[in-house]
C-alpha positions in Angstrom: -4.1 5.1 -13.9 -6.3 2.2 -12.9 -8.7 1.2 -15.7 -10.6 -1.7 -14.1 -11.8 -2.8 -10.7 -12.8 -1.1 -7.5 -10.2 1.7 -7.8 -11.1 2.5 -11.5 -10.3 6.1 -12.6 -7.8 6.8 -9.8 -4.1 7.6 -10.5 -0.9 7.2 -8.4 2.8 6.5 -8.6 4.0 3.0 -9.2 5.9 1.7 -6.1 6.9 -1.8 -7.4 6.5 -4.1 -10.4 6.6 -7.9 -10.3 6.6 -9.2 -13.8 6.7 -12.9 -12.7 3.4 -12.5 -10.9 2.0 -9.9 -13.3 1.2 -7.3 -10.6 2.1 -3.7 -9.7 1.8 -1.8 -6.5 0.4 1.7 -6.8 0.9 4.3 -4.1 -2.2 4.8 -1.8 -4.5 2.6 -4.0 -6.0 -0.9 -3.2 -5.3 -0.5 0.5 -5.5 -3.7 2.5 -5.3 -4.4 6.2 -2.4 -6.6 7.3 -2.5 -8.3 10.7 1.0 -8.6 12.1 2.4 -10.3 15.1 4.8 -8.5 17.4 8.5 -9.0 16.3 11.9 -7.5 17.2 11.4 -4.8 14.6 7.7 -4.1 15.3 7.2 -4.7 19.0 3.6 -3.3 18.9 2.1 -5.6 16.3 -1.5 -5.1 15.3 -3.3 -4.1 12.1 -1.3 -2.2 9.5 -2.8 -0.5 6.3 -0.7 -1.1 3.2 -1.0 -1.1 -0.6 -2.1 -4.4 -2.2 -1.1 -5.6 -5.6 -3.1 -4.8 -8.8 -2.9 -6.8 -12.0 -0.7 -5.2 -14.7 -3.6 -5.6 -17.2 -5.7 -3.2 -15.0 -3.3 -0.2 -15.2 -2.2 2.1 -17.9 0.3 4.9 -18.1 -1.3 8.4 -17.7 -0.5 11.1 -20.2 -0.4 14.5 -18.6 -0.7 16.3 -22.0 -4.1 14.8 -22.9 -5.2 14.1 -19.3 -6.1 10.5 -20.2 -4.5 7.0 -20.0 -2.7 6.0 -23.2 -1.2 2.9 -24.8 2.6 2.9 -25.2 4.6 2.4 -28.4 8.3 2.0 -29.1 10.1 4.3 -31.6 13.7 3.9 -32.9 15.5 7.2 -33.1 18.2 8.0 -35.8 21.1 7.0 -33.5 19.5 3.6 -33.0 18.2 4.4 -29.5 14.8 3.1 -28.6 12.3 5.3 -26.7 8.8 4.7 -25.5 6.0 7.1 -26.4 2.3 7.7 -25.7 0.2 6.6 -28.7 -2.5 9.3 -28.1 -0.2 12.3 -27.7 3.0 11.1 -29.5 5.0 12.5 -26.5 8.1 10.6 -25.4 8.1 8.9 -22.0 11.0 9.8 -19.7 12.1 6.6 -18.0 13.1 7.1 -14.4 15.4 4.5 -12.9 
């Protein structure tokens, strides 16, 4: 969920994360127009709509159980495995890789 800026309050799936630049790309949010020249791949060229980057500090993970964005904590289980969890709902986050 986006917590600041022009897209505040909207949610979407994360497409990419760039930790060096501190930005994320969220599906169908922060749309920008990209003017492209004709190339071998794209013979037409023209104006293309695509997602622009958002600062990592402006997004939070969205907890479905409480229907709100939530901070994330790290918990160590008995077997020594670390898991992330939502601070508001105490639910574990299932990491998809």
